[in-house]
C-alpha positions in Angstrom: -16.9 11.9 0.2 -13.9 10.9 2.4 -10.4 12.0 1.7 -7.5 9.6 1.6 -4.2 9.7 3.7 -1.7 7.6 1.8 1.3 6.2 3.7 3.8 3.4 3.0 6.9 1.6 4.1 6.8 2.3 7.9 9.5 -0.3 8.6 8.7 -0.5 12.3 11.4 -2.4 14.1 14.1 -0.6 12.2 16.0 1.7 14.7 13.5 4.3 15.9 10.9 3.9 13.2 8.1 3.2 15.6 8.8 6.4 17.6 9.1 8.4 14.4 5.7 7.0 13.2 4.0 7.9 16.4 5.5 11.4 16.3 4.3 11.7 12.6 0.8 10.8 13.7 0.9 13.3 16.5 2.1 16.1 14.2 -0.5 15.4 11.4 -2.2 18.7 10.6 -5.6 17.1 11.0 -7.5 17.3 14.2 -9.5 14.5 15.8 -12.8 15.7 14.5 -11.5 16.0 10.9 -9.7 12.7 11.1 -13.0 10.8 10.8 -13.4 12.2 7.3 -10.3 10.3 6.1 -9.5 6.8 5.0 -5.9 5.9 5.8 -4.2 3.5 3.3 -0.8 2.0 4.2 0.7 0.2 1.2 2.9 -2.4 2.8 6.1 -2.9 4.8 4.5 -2.1 8.1 7.4 -3.9 9.8 11.1 -4.0 8.9 11.7 -7.7 9.6 8.9 -10.2 10.3 11.4 -12.6 11.8 12.0 -10.2 14.6 9.9 -11.1 17.6 7.4 -8.4 18.5 7.5 -6.6 15.2 3.8 -7.1 14.4 2.8 -6.0 17.9 4.8 -2.8 17.5 3.2 -2.1 14.2 -0.3 -2.7 15.6 0.5 -0.2 18.3 1.0 2.4 15.6 -2.2 1.5 13.8 -4.1 1.6 17.2 -2.6 5.1 17.7 -4.0 6.2 14.4 -7.4 5.1 15.5 -7.0 6.9 18.8 -6.3 10.1 16.9 -9.7 9.7 15.2 -8.7 7.8 12.0 -11.2 5.0 12.2 -10.9 3.7 8.7 -7.3 2.3 8.3 -6.7 -0.1 5.4 -3.4 -2.0 4.9 -1.8 -4.4 2.5 1.4 -6.4 3.2 4.8 -5.8 1.7 7.9 -8.0 1.3 9.2 -7.1 4.8 5.9 -8.1 6.3 6.5 -11.7 5.1 10.2 -12.0 6.0 13.4 -10.1 6.0 12.6 -8.1 2.9 14.9 -10.2 0.7 13.9 -13.7 1.9 10.2 -14.5 2.6 8.4 -17.5 4.0 4.9 -18.8 3.6 4.4 -19.1 7.3 4.0 -15.3 7.5 0.9 -15.3 5.3 -1.1 -16.8 8.2 0.7 -14.7 10.8 0.0 -11.4 8.9 -3.6 -12.3 8.6 -3.9 -13.1 12.3 -2.1 -10.0 13.4 -3.5 -7.4 11.1 -6.9 -8.7 9.9 -7.9 -11.0 12.8 -9.2 -13.6 10.4 -8.3 -15.6 7.3 -8.9 -13.4 4.2 -8.7 -13.8 0.5 -7.2 -11.0 -1.7 -8.3 -8.8 -3.3 -9.9 -7.3 -0.2 -12.9 -5.0 -0.8 -14.0 -2.2 1.6 -16.8 0.1 0.6 -16.7 3.3 2.6 -18.9 6.3 1.8 -19.8 4.8 -1.5 -16.1 4.5 -2.4 -14.6 1.1 -3.2 -11.2 0.3 -1.8 -9.6 -2.7 -3.4 -6.4 -4.1 -1.8 -4.0 -6.5 -3.5 -1.4 -8.7 -2.0 1.7 -8.5 -4.2 3.8 -11.0 -2.0 1.8 -14.1 -1.2 2.6 -15.5 -4.7 6.2 -14.7 -4.3 6.9 -17.1 -1.4 7.5 -20.3 -3.3 10.8 -22.2 -2.9 12.0 -20.9 -6.3 11.2 -17.2 -5.9 11.2 -16.4 -2.2 14.5 -14.6 -2.5 15.0 -10.9 -3.3 12.4 -8.2 -3.3 10.2 -8.8 -6.3 6.4 -9.0 -6.2 3.8 -11.0 -8.0 0.0 -10.9 -7.8 -0.6 -14.3 -9.4 -3.1 -15.6 -11.9 -5.9 -16.4 -9.5 -5.8 -13.0 -7.7 -5.9 -11.2 -11.0 -8.9 -13.3 -12.1 -10.7 -12.4 -8.8 -9.8 -8.7 -9.4 -11.4 -8.8 -12.8 -14.5 -10.5 -11.3 -14.8 -7.8 -8.7 -15.2 -5.1 -11.3 -18.2 -6.9 -12.7 -20.1 -6.8 -9.4 -23.0 -4.5 -9.2 -22.0 -3.1 -5.7 -18.6 -2.1 -7.1 -20.0 -0.6 -10.3 -22.5 1.4 -8.2 -19.7 3.1 -6.2 -18.8 6.7 -7.0 -15.1 6.0 -6.9 -12.7 3.0 -7.0 -9.2 2.9 -5.5 -6.8 0.0 -6.1 -3.8 -0.3 -3.7 -0.8 -2.6 -3.4 2.7 -2.7 -2.2 5.0 -3.2 -5.2 5.5 -0.4 -7.7 3.6 -1.3 -10.9 5.5 1.1 -13.3 9.1 1.5 -12.3 11.2 -1.5 -13.3 14.2 -2.3 -11.1 16.2 -5.5 -11.1 14.9 -7.9 -8.3 12.4 -5.3 -7.0 9.7 -5.1 -9.7 6.1 -6.3 -9.8 6.6 -9.2 -12.2 3.1 -9.3 -13.6 2.5 -5.6 -13.8 1.5 -6.0 -17.5 -1.2 -8.4 -16.5 -2.5 -6.0 -13.8 -2.6 -3.3 -16.5 -4.7 -5.5 -18.8 -7.2 -6.2 -16.0 -7.6 -2.6 -15.1 -7.8 -1.4 -18.7 -10.5 -4.0 -19.4 -12.5 -2.7 -16.4 -12.2 0.9 -17.6 -13.2 -0.1 -21.2 -16.4 -1.7 -19.7 -17.2 1.7 -18.1 -15.8 1.2 -14.6 -13.5 4.0 -13.6 -10.3 3.4 -11.7 -9.8 6.6 -9.9 -6.5 6.0 -8.1 -3.7 3.4 -8.0 -1.6 3.6 -4.8 1.6 1.8 -4.0 5.0 2.1 -2.3 8.0 -0.2 -2.1 10.7 1.8 -3.8 11.0 4.5 -1.1 11.3 7.3 -3.7 7.8 8.7 -3.7 6.5 10.5 -6.7 3.5 10.9 -9.0 2.8 8.9 -12.1 -0.6 10.4 -12.8 -2.2 9.4 -16.1 -0.3 6.1 -16.5 -2.6 3.4 -17.8 -5.2 6.2 -18.2 -5.7 6.3 -14.4 -5.9 9.9 -13.2 -4.1 9.3 -9.9 -1.1 7.0 -9.5 1.0 7.7 -6.4 4.0 6.2 -4.7 4.0 7.1 -1.0 7.8 6.6 -0.6 8.8 5.7 3.0 6.7 7.6 5.6 9.4 7.1 8.3 12.3 7.8 5.9 14.1 4.5 6.4 17.6 5.0 5.2 19.2 3.0 2.3 22.2 0.9 2.9 25.5 2.8 2.5 26.5 0.7 -0.5 23.7 2.3 -2.7 22.7 5.5 -0.8 25.2 7.5 -2.9 23.3 6.9 -6.1 20.7 9.7 -6.8 18.2 7.3 -8.3 18.1 5.6 -4.9 17.4 8.7 -2.9 14.6 8.2 -0.3 11.6 10.4 0.1 8.4 10.5 2.2 5.4 11.3 0.0 2.7 10.8 2.6 -0.1 12.4 0.6 -3.6 13.8 1.2 -5.9 12.8 -1.7 -9.3 14.3 -2.4 -11.1 12.4 -5.1 -13.8 15.0 -5.3 -11.4 17.5 -6.7 -8.8 17.7 -9.5 -5.5 15.8 -8.8 -3.7 19.2 -8.7 -5.3 19.7 -5.3 -3.7 16.6 -3.8 -0.6 17.4 -1.7 2.3 15.9 0.2 2.6 16.5 3.9 5.9 18.0 4.9 
């Protein structure tokens, strides 16, 4: 069974974030041979501002460097900054993100089965790009995506997997004005229904708030992790003084074959 390396909120394009990310990859305490035993999951905000020319290309360089270091299985989902400035998004970036990072048109949820583990990626931004809600940093999965998620858990190939990991950008638990996942309760209902039918949800991974932290046991899911901001993108000076806005990198190694107490954050 593969381990998971969970990263988030790279914000490449912000100051020296790209160089920091490449340095972080270089300094990972995982050699090239061991890297093949990991699935890397990056839960959004690969770039800092999608409007900035060349941002996607810079982020792709970072992803390519991960693969050069031996991490062949790299999974991503988009965040609010990948679809605009972070506080103002635009639908044109849906196609651009798919072309840049997936190489084809895709429909969320995405499903990857690796070593009999199902990795289910959600897009918490595409439904947040309408004229009436494209501002601010909230997220929404939308009715159709949630319906498809429920359908996925009914499929034999998903039920036959040994583990199931759901990952998205927006924080599903921590409510914050103009930053929350607006339909988190609906997501909870879909996941609870799956678990009640005998399908385990073994991990729920996310980012967005830059604070990191563990919420294990929420919604009866044994592992619920916020990866913080891997590159430690600073908060604006207007709010950085508040302790509840402190930033943290919680890039975490997760081993689903063991108890959650064995998971750890890379320093």
